[in-house]
Z-matrix of the N, CA and C atoms (Angstrom, degrees):
N
C 1 1.448
C 2 1.526 1 108.81
N 3 1.329 2 117.27 1 75.59
C 4 1.455 3 119.77 2 179.23
C 5 1.524 4 111.80 3 -66.88
N 6 1.303 5 114.86 4 156.05
C 7 1.463 6 122.92 5 178.20
C 8 1.525 7 113.58 6 62.46
N 9 1.298 8 117.51 7 20.90
C 10 1.459 9 121.47 8 175.47
C 11 1.519 10 108.42 9 -95.83
N 12 1.320 11 115.66 10 139.61
C 13 1.464 12 119.36 11 176.69
C 14 1.518 13 109.13 12 -81.50
N 15 1.319 14 113.82 13 145.12
C 16 1.458 15 118.99 14 175.40
C 17 1.519 16 109.27 15 -72.78
N 18 1.297 17 115.99 16 139.57
C 19 1.453 18 122.66 17 176.21
C 20 1.522 19 108.22 18 -73.19
N 21 1.307 20 117.24 19 134.10
C 22 1.463 21 120.82 20 179.35
C 23 1.526 22 108.37 21 -86.04
N 24 1.316 23 115.05 22 112.30
C 25 1.463 24 121.00 23 -179.32
C 26 1.515 25 111.34 24 -122.96
N 27 1.328 26 117.14 25 22.69
C 28 1.459 27 121.36 26 -179.76
C 29 1.530 28 111.44 27 -57.18
N 30 1.335 29 116.14 28 -37.48
C 31 1.464 30 119.74 29 -178.85
C 32 1.526 31 112.02 30 -65.51
N 33 1.327 32 116.39 31 -18.87
C 34 1.468 33 121.27 32 177.32
C 35 1.523 34 111.57 33 -96.92
N 36 1.313 35 117.49 34 -0.12
C 37 1.452 36 121.31 35 -179.62
C 38 1.521 37 113.25 36 80.01
N 39 1.343 38 116.57 37 23.63
C 40 1.461 39 121.55 38 -179.37
C 41 1.529 40 108.05 39 -112.69
N 42 1.315 41 115.99 40 117.89
C 43 1.464 42 120.48 41 -178.76
C 44 1.527 43 110.85 42 -73.74
N 45 1.325 44 115.55 43 169.10
C 46 1.459 45 121.11 44 179.40
C 47 1.530 46 110.59 45 -60.63
N 48 1.328 47 116.78 46 -41.77
C 49 1.459 48 120.14 47 -179.29
C 50 1.531 49 111.58 48 -69.47
N 51 1.320 50 117.15 49 -37.38
C 52 1.465 51 120.68 50 176.78
C 53 1.529 52 110.00 51 -65.08
N 54 1.342 53 116.74 52 -39.87
C 55 1.470 54 120.72 53 176.56
C 56 1.520 55 110.18 54 -60.23
N 57 1.324 56 116.58 55 -44.52
C 58 1.462 57 119.98 56 179.70
C 59 1.523 58 111.46 57 -62.40
N 60 1.318 59 116.48 58 -37.40
C 61 1.467 60 120.35 59 176.16
C 62 1.530 61 110.28 60 -62.96
N 63 1.330 62 116.78 61 -42.77
C 64 1.460 63 120.96 62 179.63
C 65 1.523 64 111.71 63 -65.35
N 66 1.328 65 116.62 64 -44.19
C 67 1.467 66 119.62 65 -177.95
C 68 1.524 67 110.09 66 -66.48
N 69 1.325 68 117.63 67 -39.10
C 70 1.465 69 119.73 68 178.16
C 71 1.532 70 111.36 69 -68.77
N 72 1.318 71 116.82 70 -34.38
C 73 1.464 72 121.27 71 173.93
C 74 1.528 73 109.74 72 -59.95
N 75 1.331 74 116.39 73 -44.37
C 76 1.465 75 121.08 74 -179.63
C 77 1.526 76 112.16 75 -69.14
N 78 1.325 77 117.32 76 -36.53
C 79 1.456 78 120.50 77 -179.10
C 80 1.532 79 112.04 78 -66.72
N 81 1.315 80 118.06 79 -15.74
C 82 1.465 81 122.03 80 177.61
C 83 1.532 82 112.17 81 -87.22
N 84 1.317 83 117.45 82 0.37
C 85 1.468 84 123.74 83 -175.34
C 86 1.535 85 112.20 84 -52.23
N 87 1.329 86 117.59 85 -55.22
C 88 1.471 87 120.38 86 -177.34
C 89 1.523 88 111.50 87 -68.46
N 90 1.318 89 116.90 88 -34.94
C 91 1.461 90 121.56 89 176.14
C 92 1.529 91 110.22 90 -62.43
N 93 1.329 92 116.01 91 -41.78
C 94 1.463 93 120.51 92 179.35
C 95 1.528 94 111.03 93 -66.78
N 96 1.333 95 117.14 94 -40.59
C 97 1.461 96 120.23 95 178.13
C 98 1.531 97 110.40 96 -62.58
N 99 1.312 98 116.72 97 -40.12
C 100 1.464 99 121.26 98 178.87
C 101 1.534 100 110.53 99 -64.43
N 102 1.322 101 116.56 100 -42.74
C 103 1.461 102 121.46 101 -179.44
C 104 1.535 103 110.63 102 -65.80
N 105 1.328 104 117.43 103 -37.08
C 106 1.465 105 121.19 104 176.88
C 107 1.527 106 109.67 105 -60.17
N 108 1.342 107 116.76 106 -45.30
C 109 1.468 108 120.26 107 178.88
C 110 1.523 109 110.65 108 -61.08
N 111 1.325 110 116.41 109 -42.17
C 112 1.464 111 120.15 110 178.50
C 113 1.527 112 110.73 111 -60.96
N 114 1.320 113 116.64 112 -44.14
C 115 1.461 114 120.57 113 -177.55
C 116 1.525 115 112.42 114 -68.14
N 117 1.336 116 117.32 115 -26.71
C 118 1.463 117 120.89 116 178.48
C 119 1.527 118 112.28 117 -89.26
N 120 1.312 119 116.74 118 -5.38
C 121 1.461 120 121.14 119 178.32
C 122 1.532 121 108.33 120 -66.80
N 123 1.339 122 117.44 121 128.03
C 124 1.467 123 118.94 122 -177.87
C 125 1.533 124 112.96 123 -63.94
N 126 1.313 125 116.72 124 -17.91
C 127 1.460 126 120.22 125 -179.90
C 128 1.522 127 112.04 126 -99.46
N 129 1.340 128 116.54 127 9.15
C 130 1.473 129 120.63 128 179.90
C 131 1.521 130 109.57 129 -64.56
N 132 1.296 131 114.42 130 135.07
C 133 1.458 132 120.34 131 175.85
C 134 1.517 133 107.79 132 -135.23
N 135 1.327 134 117.81 133 126.93
C 136 1.456 135 119.26 134 179.21
C 137 1.520 136 110.59 135 -63.12
N 138 1.328 137 115.33 136 149.63
C 139 1.449 138 120.93 137 178.73
C 140 1.520 139 110.50 138 -64.30
N 141 1.298 140 115.46 139 132.96
C 142 1.458 141 120.34 140 175.94
C 143 1.521 142 106.86 141 -106.66
N 144 1.311 143 114.83 142 112.75
C 145 1.460 144 119.73 143 -175.72
C 146 1.520 145 112.28 144 -101.43
N 147 1.303 146 117.12 145 -16.25
C 148 1.450 147 119.94 146 -177.10
C 149 1.514 148 113.17 147 82.62
N 150 1.317 149 116.43 148 -3.15
C 151 1.456 150 120.96 149 179.29
C 152 1.524 151 109.45 150 -87.05
N 153 1.316 152 117.06 151 141.37
C 154 1.467 153 119.23 152 178.62
C 155 1.524 154 110.91 153 -68.60
N 156 1.325 155 114.98 154 146.10
C 157 1.464 156 120.48 155 177.30
C 158 1.515 157 107.75 156 -127.77
N 159 1.297 158 115.20 157 142.99
C 160 1.454 159 119.38 158 -179.45
C 161 1.498 160 112.86 159 -122.30
N 162 1.327 161 118.12 160 39.59
C 163 1.461 162 120.38 161 -176.83
C 164 1.521 163 112.99 162 -85.72
N 165 1.348 164 117.83 163 -4.96
C 166 1.448 165 119.65 164 176.54
C 167 1.514 166 114.32 165 87.64
N 168 1.334 167 118.00 166 -15.94
C 169 1.461 168 120.51 167 179.41
C 170 1.527 169 108.12 168 -104.93
N 171 1.306 170 116.49 169 119.07
C 172 1.454 171 120.11 170 -177.45
C 173 1.515 172 112.86 171 -101.37
N 174 1.313 173 117.27 172 -8.08
C 175 1.454 174 120.96 173 -176.73
C 176 1.527 175 110.01 174 -94.48
N 177 1.345 176 118.18 175 106.69
C 178 1.460 177 120.32 176 -178.14
C 179 1.526 178 113.25 177 -64.35
N 180 1.314 179 118.08 178 -29.89
C 181 1.471 180 120.91 179 178.16
C 182 1.523 181 109.48 180 -66.46
N 183 1.320 182 116.25 181 -44.32
C 184 1.465 183 120.90 182 178.07
C 185 1.526 184 110.45 183 -62.07
N 186 1.314 185 116.37 184 -42.21
C 187 1.469 186 120.36 185 178.22
C 188 1.526 187 110.86 186 -60.83
N 189 1.342 188 116.84 187 -43.25
C 190 1.461 189 121.28 188 -179.64
C 191 1.526 190 111.06 189 -64.00
N 192 1.321 191 116.52 190 -41.00
C 193 1.470 192 121.18 191 179.61
C 194 1.530 193 110.27 192 -64.12
N 195 1.322 194 116.49 193 -46.09
C 196 1.471 195 120.23 194 -180.00
C 197 1.521 196 111.10 195 -64.06
N 198 1.323 197 117.51 196 -39.79
C 199 1.467 198 121.19 197 178.65
C 200 1.528 199 109.89 198 -64.90
N 201 1.326 200 116.84 199 -44.48
C 202 1.469 201 120.81 200 179.51
C 203 1.523 202 111.07 201 -62.29
N 204 1.336 203 117.38 202 -38.83
C 205 1.469 204 120.85 203 178.43
C 206 1.520 205 111.15 204 -63.95
N 207 1.329 206 117.25 205 -43.79
C 208 1.467 207 120.70 206 179.61
C 209 1.529 208 110.76 207 -64.35
N 210 1.324 209 116.71 208 -44.96
C 211 1.463 210 120.45 209 178.74
C 212 1.524 211 110.87 210 -62.28
N 213 1.329 212 116.71 211 -40.25
C 214 1.470 213 120.81 212 178.48
C 215 1.525 214 111.01 213 -63.09
N 216 1.333 215 116.35 214 -41.00
C 217 1.479 216 119.35 215 177.52
C 218 1.530 217 110.34 216 -61.90
N 219 1.324 218 117.36 217 -41.46
C 220 1.468 219 120.75 218 179.43
C 221 1.526 220 111.18 219 -63.31
N 222 1.341 221 116.52 220 -46.28
C 223 1.466 222 121.51 221 -179.78
C 224 1.527 223 110.18 222 -62.30
N 225 1.328 224 116.68 223 -45.32
C 226 1.468 225 120.68 224 179.11
C 227 1.525 226 111.57 225 -63.40
N 228 1.325 227 116.43 226 -38.21
C 229 1.458 228 120.75 227 179.63
C 230 1.527 229 110.40 228 -60.52
N 231 1.311 230 116.98 229 -47.12
C 232 1.465 231 121.03 230 -179.99
C 233 1.521 232 109.90 231 -64.92
N 234 1.328 233 116.98 232 -48.91
C 235 1.466 234 120.91 233 -178.29
C 236 1.527 235 111.79 234 -61.85
N 237 1.320 236 116.83 235 -49.04
C 238 1.472 237 120.56 236 -178.25
C 239 1.525 238 111.96 237 -64.82
N 240 1.323 239 117.07 238 -33.44
C 241 1.463 240 119.53 239 177.87
C 242 1.523 241 110.34 240 -67.80
N 243 1.325 242 117.38 241 -38.25
C 244 1.476 243 120.46 242 177.10
C 245 1.527 244 110.41 243 -63.82
N 246 1.319 245 116.85 244 -42.81
C 247 1.474 246 120.80 245 179.24
C 248 1.526 247 109.88 246 -65.85
N 249 1.321 248 116.77 247 -42.66
C 250 1.467 249 120.95 248 179.36
C 251 1.528 250 111.25 249 -63.78
N 252 1.321 251 116.85 250 -34.75
C 253 1.464 252 120.85 251 179.73
C 254 1.522 253 110.82 252 -62.66
N 255 1.324 254 116.21 253 -50.49
C 256 1.465 255 121.54 254 177.44
C 257 1.522 256 107.72 255 -168.83
N 258 1.319 257 116.93 256 108.15
C 259 1.467 258 120.00 257 -174.81
C 260 1.529 259 112.30 258 -64.17
N 261 1.347 260 118.01 259 -27.77
C 262 1.465 261 120.73 260 -179.94
C 263 1.518 262 112.40 261 -66.96
N 264 1.310 263 117.23 262 -38.10
C 265 1.468 264 120.17 263 -176.40
C 266 1.530 265 112.25 264 -114.81
N 267 1.334 266 116.89 265 20.52
C 268 1.465 267 119.80 266 -177.00
C 269 1.524 268 112.27 267 -60.55
N 270 1.336 269 117.89 268 -38.40
C 271 1.472 270 120.01 269 179.54
C 272 1.526 271 111.09 270 -65.13
N 273 1.321 272 116.81 271 -38.63
C 274 1.467 273 120.46 272 178.12
C 275 1.531 274 110.68 273 -67.26
N 276 1.315 275 116.15 274 -40.97
C 277 1.469 276 120.14 275 177.45
C 278 1.525 277 109.37 276 -61.90
N 279 1.339 278 116.57 277 -44.97
C 280 1.463 279 120.74 278 178.98
C 281 1.526 280 111.57 279 -59.14
N 282 1.315 281 116.75 280 -46.91
C 283 1.471 282 119.57 281 179.75
C 284 1.519 283 111.00 282 -62.58
N 285 1.319 284 116.73 283 -37.63
C 286 1.455 285 120.47 284 -179.73
C 287 1.518 286 111.97 285 -67.70
N 288 1.323 287 117.16 286 -48.63
C 289 1.467 288 119.45 287 -173.93
C 290 1.524 289 113.33 288 -83.15
N 291 1.338 290 118.08 289 -22.87
C 292 1.465 291 119.35 290 -177.95
C 293 1.519 292 113.51 291 -99.49
N 294 1.331 293 116.62 292 -21.48
C 295 1.464 294 119.83 293 -178.24
C 296 1.524 295 112.67 294 -123.17
N 297 1.317 296 116.82 295 -9.25
C 298 1.458 297 120.56 296 179.76
C 299 1.516 298 114.09 297 76.41
N 300 1.328 299 117.33 298 17.94
C 301 1.465 300 120.66 299 179.98
C 302 1.528 301 108.66 300 -73.53
N 303 1.315 302 115.57 301 126.23
C 304 1.458 303 120.94 302 -175.95
C 305 1.524 304 111.87 303 -74.81
N 306 1.308 305 115.02 304 160.18
C 307 1.463 306 123.20 305 -179.04
C 308 1.526 307 111.34 306 -52.15
N 309 1.343 308 117.08 307 -42.11
C 310 1.464 309 121.83 308 -176.18
C 311 1.529 310 113.03 309 -60.21
N 312 1.318 311 117.43 310 -23.53
C 313 1.462 312 121.65 311 -177.07
C 314 1.533 313 112.70 312 -104.21
N 315 1.295 314 116.60 313 8.22
C 316 1.460 315 122.15 314 179.18
C 317 1.519 316 109.58 315 -109.74
N 318 1.314 317 115.96 316 149.63
C 319 1.462 318 120.53 317 173.56
C 320 1.527 319 106.75 318 -93.07
N 321 1.328 320 115.19 319 100.94
C 322 1.454 321 120.68 320 -175.15
C 323 1.529 322 108.71 321 -122.14
N 324 1.341 323 117.52 322 128.72
C 325 1.464 324 120.34 323 -178.93
C 326 1.529 325 113.57 324 -82.35
N 327 1.330 326 117.03 325 33.93
C 328 1.458 327 120.19 326 176.63
C 329 1.524 328 107.94 327 -150.46
N 330 1.312 329 115.96 328 169.29
C 331 1.451 330 120.83 329 -179.41
C 332 1.521 331 112.93 330 -74.52
N 333 1.317 332 114.79 331 166.21
C 334 1.466 333 121.94 332 -179.17
C 335 1.526 334 111.59 333 -56.79
N 336 1.324 335 116.97 334 -47.64
C 337 1.467 336 121.00 335 -177.68
C 338 1.530 337 111.37 336 -61.35
N 339 1.335 338 115.77 337 -43.15
C 340 1.462 339 119.67 338 179.25
C 341 1.534 340 110.86 339 -65.56
N 342 1.338 341 115.95 340 -40.05
C 343 1.460 342 119.90 341 179.71
C 344 1.525 343 110.79 342 -61.46
N 345 1.322 344 116.83 343 -47.40
C 346 1.455 345 119.16 344 -177.66
C 347 1.532 346 112.24 345 -71.12
N 348 1.326 347 117.25 346 -26.05
C 349 1.468 348 119.87 347 172.97
C 350 1.535 349 109.42 348 -67.53
N 351 1.334 350 116.34 349 -40.47
C 352 1.470 351 120.27 350 177.23
C 353 1.530 352 110.09 351 -65.90
N 354 1.322 353 116.84 352 -36.49
C 355 1.464 354 121.03 353 178.49
C 356 1.537 355 110.33 354 -63.73
N 357 1.325 356 115.97 355 -40.53
C 358 1.463 357 119.68 356 176.05
C 359 1.524 358 110.29 357 -62.04
N 360 1.328 359 115.71 358 -42.94
C 361 1.467 360 120.25 359 178.55
C 362 1.529 361 109.74 360 -61.56
N 363 1.329 362 117.27 361 -40.40
C 364 1.465 363 121.35 362 177.38
C 365 1.523 364 110.51 363 -55.81
N 366 1.330 365 117.01 364 -49.14
C 367 1.463 366 119.69 365 -177.96
C 368 1.524 367 111.78 366 -67.04
N 369 1.319 368 116.71 367 -33.89
C 370 1.474 369 118.83 368 175.95
C 371 1.527 370 110.36 369 -64.26
N 372 1.337 371 116.68 370 -47.68
C 373 1.470 372 120.58 371 179.95
C 374 1.527 373 111.27 372 -62.50
N 375 1.328 374 116.40 373 -41.44
C 376 1.467 375 120.29 374 179.51
C 377 1.532 376 110.31 375 -64.52
N 378 1.316 377 116.32 376 -43.34
C 379 1.469 378 119.89 377 178.68
C 380 1.532 379 111.06 378 -62.11
N 381 1.332 380 115.95 379 -39.71
C 382 1.467 381 120.24 380 178.65
C 383 1.530 382 110.84 381 -64.70
N 384 1.330 383 116.84 382 -42.01
C 385 1.461 384 120.63 383 179.81
C 386 1.520 385 112.24 384 -67.70
N 387 1.319 386 116.29 385 -28.98
C 388 1.465 387 120.57 386 178.96
C 389 1.533 388 111.70 387 -88.99
N 390 1.346 389 116.25 388 1.30
C 391 1.460 390 120.53 389 177.39
C 392 1.520 391 113.87 390 75.34
N 393 1.310 392 117.21 391 27.18
C 394 1.460 393 121.31 392 -177.50
C 395 1.524 394 112.51 393 -93.07
N 396 1.328 395 116.54 394 -17.64
C 397 1.479 396 120.59 395 177.55
C 398 1.519 397 109.37 396 -129.76
């Protein structure tokens, strides 16, 4: 999201760099959902590169299951935080933070100022759940 201003969350104890980490975490939402579907595909096969790996886990099925579980936790965390922030506008918050869709292009039953205040609350709650504040 070039040319976007950083949200000021200093009053919530969230630094500019922490905010950027949160926004990038959210921007991976759809990518993570896609990867979960791939991992649950019965025809999924992990990439075989021929390169040695020393991660200690030799079972590719187990690795896929663990990866899918972690991705699912991330997706649920983002979704549940949006609902917790405000269930009425949770879909708009999700579209804004995961796809970068601006307020002007969303159907939101509240004013711009209220929406962006809820967005700030979303990032505070997400940071708290991730142990950043």
